C-alpha positions in Angstrom: 111.8 77.5 106.3 108.6 79.2 105.7 106.0 76.9 104.5 102.7 79.1 103.9 102.7 82.9 103.2 99.0 82.8 104.3 100.3 82.0 108.0 102.7 85.0 107.9 102.3 88.4 109.5 104.7 91.3 108.9 105.5 93.3 112.2 107.1 96.7 111.9 108.1 98.0 115.1 108.3 101.7 116.0 109.6 103.2 112.6 108.7 106.7 113.9 109.5 110.1 112.8 111.3 111.1 116.1 113.3 107.9 116.4 114.5 107.2 112.9 116.7 110.1 112.4 119.0 108.8 115.1 119.2 105.2 114.0 122.2 103.9 112.1 121.8 103.5 108.4 118.2 104.8 108.9 117.5 105.7 105.0 118.5 102.2 103.9 116.4 100.4 106.8 113.4 102.7 105.9 113.7 101.7 102.3 113.8 98.0 103.1 110.8 98.4 105.2 109.0 100.0 102.5 110.0 97.0 100.3 108.7 94.7 102.9 105.3 96.3 103.0 105.1 96.3 99.3 105.9 92.7 99.3 103.5 92.1 101.9 100.8 93.7 99.7 101.7 91.6 96.8 101.4 88.3 98.9 98.4 89.6 100.9 100.3 89.1 104.0 98.9 91.2 107.0 100.9 94.2 108.3 100.9 95.2 111.8 102.6 98.6 112.9 103.5 99.6 116.4 104.5 103.0 117.5 106.0 103.7 121.1 104.3 106.5 122.7 105.7 110.1 122.5 107.9 109.3 119.4 105.6 110.6 116.9 103.8 109.0 114.1 105.3 106.1 111.8 107.1 107.4 108.8 104.8 108.5 106.1 106.6 106.5 103.5 105.8 103.5 105.4 102.1 104.2 106.6 101.3 105.5 103.2 101.8 102.0 101.8 99.3 100.3 104.2 95.6 100.2 103.4 93.5 101.4 106.3 96.5 102.1 108.3 96.0 101.8 112.0 99.2 101.8 114.1 99.1 100.1 117.6 100.2 102.5 120.4 102.2 101.0 123.1 104.3 102.0 126.1 105.9 98.5 126.5 109.2 97.4 124.8 107.8 94.1 123.9 104.8 94.2 121.6 103.5 91.2 123.3 103.0 93.3 126.5 100.5 95.3 124.6 97.0 93.8 124.5 95.8 95.6 121.4 99.0 94.1 119.5 98.3 90.4 120.8 94.6 90.7 119.8 95.4 92.2 116.4 98.0 89.5 115.7 95.7 86.7 116.8 93.1 88.0 114.2 95.7 87.4 111.5 95.8 83.7 112.4 99.7 83.8 111.8 102.0 81.3 113.1 105.1 83.0 111.5 106.4 86.4 112.3 108.4 88.6 109.9 109.9 91.3 112.1 111.4 94.5 111.1 112.0 97.9 112.9 113.9 99.5 115.6 115.5 99.6 118.1 117.0 96.1 117.4 118.4 95.6 120.9 115.2 96.8 122.7 111.9 96.6 121.1 112.7 94.2 118.3 114.6 92.0 120.5 112.1 91.7 123.4 109.2 91.2 120.9 111.1 88.3 119.1 112.2 86.6 122.3 108.7 86.8 123.5 107.4 85.3 120.2 109.7 82.3 120.3 108.1 79.1 121.3 104.7 80.5 120.1 105.6 81.6 116.6 108.2 80.9 114.0 110.2 84.1 114.1 112.0 85.6 111.3 114.0 88.9 111.9 114.9 90.7 108.7 118.4 91.8 109.4 118.5 94.5 106.7 115.2 96.0 108.1 116.3 96.3 111.8 118.7 98.7 113.4 119.8 100.7 116.5 121.5 103.8 117.2 124.7 102.0 117.2 126.1 99.0 115.3 127.4 97.4 118.4 123.9 97.1 119.9 122.4 96.0 116.4 125.1 93.2 116.3 124.5 92.1 119.8 120.8 91.9 119.3 121.3 89.9 116.1 123.7 87.4 117.8 121.4 87.0 120.8 118.4 86.4 118.6 120.3 83.6 116.6 121.4 82.1 119.9 117.9 82.1 121.1 116.5 80.4 118.1 115.1 83.2 115.9 115.7 82.9 112.1 117.9 86.0 111.1 117.4 86.6 107.4 117.5 89.3 104.8 114.7 90.9 102.5 115.9 89.0 99.4 116.2 85.6 101.2 112.7 86.1 102.8 111.2 87.3 99.4 112.5 84.1 97.6 111.6 81.8 100.3 108.0 82.9 100.4 107.8 82.9 96.5 109.1 79.5 96.2 109.3 79.7 92.3 109.6 82.0 89.4 107.2 82.8 86.8 104.3 83.8 88.8 102.5 87.3 88.8 103.7 87.7 92.4 107.3 86.9 91.2 107.2 89.5 88.5 105.8 92.2 90.9 108.6 91.3 93.4 111.4 91.7 90.9 110.7 95.3 90.9 111.7 95.5 94.6 115.1 93.8 94.1 116.3 95.4 91.1 
C-alpha cells in the first residue's frame, strides 16, 4: 500500500519512437503512460524518463507532458546500472517507485528487480509491454514472485488519492473517464 505520494517517483522506461511501434498493444500502453504523467503532474510526483541509446527520442506525446523534460540516456538494461539515473532518483527522495515502460521482460524487469529491497516497487501492468504477450506475462509473473506489486493505472490512482472530493480527485477523474 502506498502511504505517501510525496515519497513516490514515476519511472518511464524507454518509451521511444523506434521501439514503441513493435510493442504489443502500443497505442494503449502509450495512452496509459500519458495518463500516468498527467496524474504525476496533478500529485506533484517527480517523473524520470530513460532512453536506451540508439532507439530515438521518447514519444512526443509523453515528453511534451513533462516540464523541463530531460531524458536519461542509458546503455544498460537496468536503470540502476546508469549512474545518472541513480543520482536523479536519489534527488527525488523517493522510497516508492511507480514503474511503466518497455520492454517488460528486459529493462522494466531488470530495473524493478534491482529496486526490490531498496524501494517499494509498483509495476503498472497496463503501462508496460513487450514485443510479445508471452514475454509480458512471464515478466509480470516473475515480478510478482520476486515481491513487486503489480497494479493498474486506476488502482494506483485511487490508492494514492485515498479519498474523493479533493481538487486532485476531480482532476484525476478526467483521466479515468
